[in-house]
C-alpha positions as CSV (number, residue, x, y, z in Angstrom):
1,M,-16.1,-8.1,28.3
2,E,-15.1,-11.5,28.5
3,D,-11.0,-12.2,29.8
4,L,-8.7,-12.6,26.0
5,T,-7.2,-16.7,26.7
6,A,-5.5,-17.9,24.0
7,D,-8.8,-19.9,23.9
8,S,-10.8,-17.8,22.8
9,L,-8.8,-16.3,20.3
10,L,-8.1,-19.7,18.4
11,S,-11.9,-20.0,18.9
12,N,-13.0,-16.5,17.7
13,L,-10.8,-16.8,14.7
14,T,-11.6,-20.3,13.4
15,S,-15.0,-18.9,13.7
16,L,-14.8,-16.5,11.8
17,L,-12.2,-17.9,9.3
18,E,-14.9,-20.9,8.8
19,E,-17.8,-19.0,8.9
20,P,-17.1,-15.4,6.8
21,S,-20.3,-12.8,8.2
22,A,-22.1,-11.7,4.9
23,A,-20.8,-8.9,5.4
24,A,-16.9,-9.3,4.5
25,A,-17.8,-11.7,1.9
26,A,-19.1,-8.6,-0.3
27,A,-16.8,-6.9,0.5
28,A,-14.1,-9.6,0.2
29,E,-16.5,-9.5,-4.1
30,E,-16.4,-6.0,-4.7
31,S,-12.4,-6.1,-3.4
32,A,-11.6,-8.6,-5.7
33,L,-13.7,-7.3,-9.0
34,L,-11.9,-4.0,-8.5
35,R,-8.7,-5.4,-8.1
36,N,-9.4,-7.9,-11.7
37,S,-11.1,-4.9,-12.5
38,A,-7.9,-2.3,-13.4
39,P,-6.8,-1.9,-17.2
40,M,-3.2,-2.2,-15.7
41,S,-1.6,-5.0,-14.2
42,P,0.8,-5.0,-11.1
43,L,3.5,-5.4,-13.5
44,E,2.1,-2.9,-16.5
45,V,1.3,-0.5,-12.7
46,A,5.9,-1.0,-11.4
47,S,6.8,-0.7,-15.1
48,F,4.9,2.9,-15.8
49,W,6.1,5.0,-12.4
50,T,9.9,3.4,-13.1
51,E,9.4,4.4,-16.5
52,Y,8.3,7.7,-15.5
53,V,10.6,8.4,-13.0
54,A,13.9,7.5,-15.3
55,R,12.4,10.0,-17.6
56,H,11.6,13.2,-15.2
57,G,15.1,12.6,-14.1
58,G,13.7,10.7,-10.3
59,A,10.7,13.3,-10.2
60,Q,11.7,15.5,-7.5
61,R,8.5,17.0,-6.5
62,M,6.8,13.7,-6.3
63,Q,9.7,13.3,-3.2
64,S,7.0,13.0,0.9
65,P,8.3,16.8,2.5
66,A,9.1,14.1,5.1
67,K,12.2,13.6,2.8
68,V,13.4,16.5,2.0
69,R,13.3,18.2,6.1
70,A,15.0,14.7,6.6
71,G,17.8,16.1,3.9
72,L,17.6,12.9,2.5
73,S,16.9,14.1,-0.9
74,K,19.2,14.5,-4.0
75,K,20.2,18.9,-3.8
76,K,21.0,19.8,-7.3
77,S,24.1,20.9,-8.4
78,G,25.6,24.4,-7.0
79,E,22.8,24.4,-4.7
80,E,25.0,23.6,-0.9
81,N,23.7,22.0,2.5
82,P,22.4,23.8,5.3
C-alpha cells in the first residue's frame, strides 16, 4: 500500500472528480431519480411534520428514547422528577 501524502491524496481526489466511475455515475443518477420523484418537496415535508407535532402536543411518543433516559423530555404536570 502506498503512503498517503498530500500530493497522492490531491491526485486521487482530482481523478475521482474529473473522471467519475460508471458505478458512481449510476448511483448518482439513481439517487437523483429517487429524490426528484418524491411526492412532496422538502419544504412540504418540513411543514407537515411541524404541523403534526403542533397538533399532537409535542408528539412525545416520537422522541428519542435517549432523550427520555437523559431526562431532557418535558414531564406532564403532576409527575415528579426522580
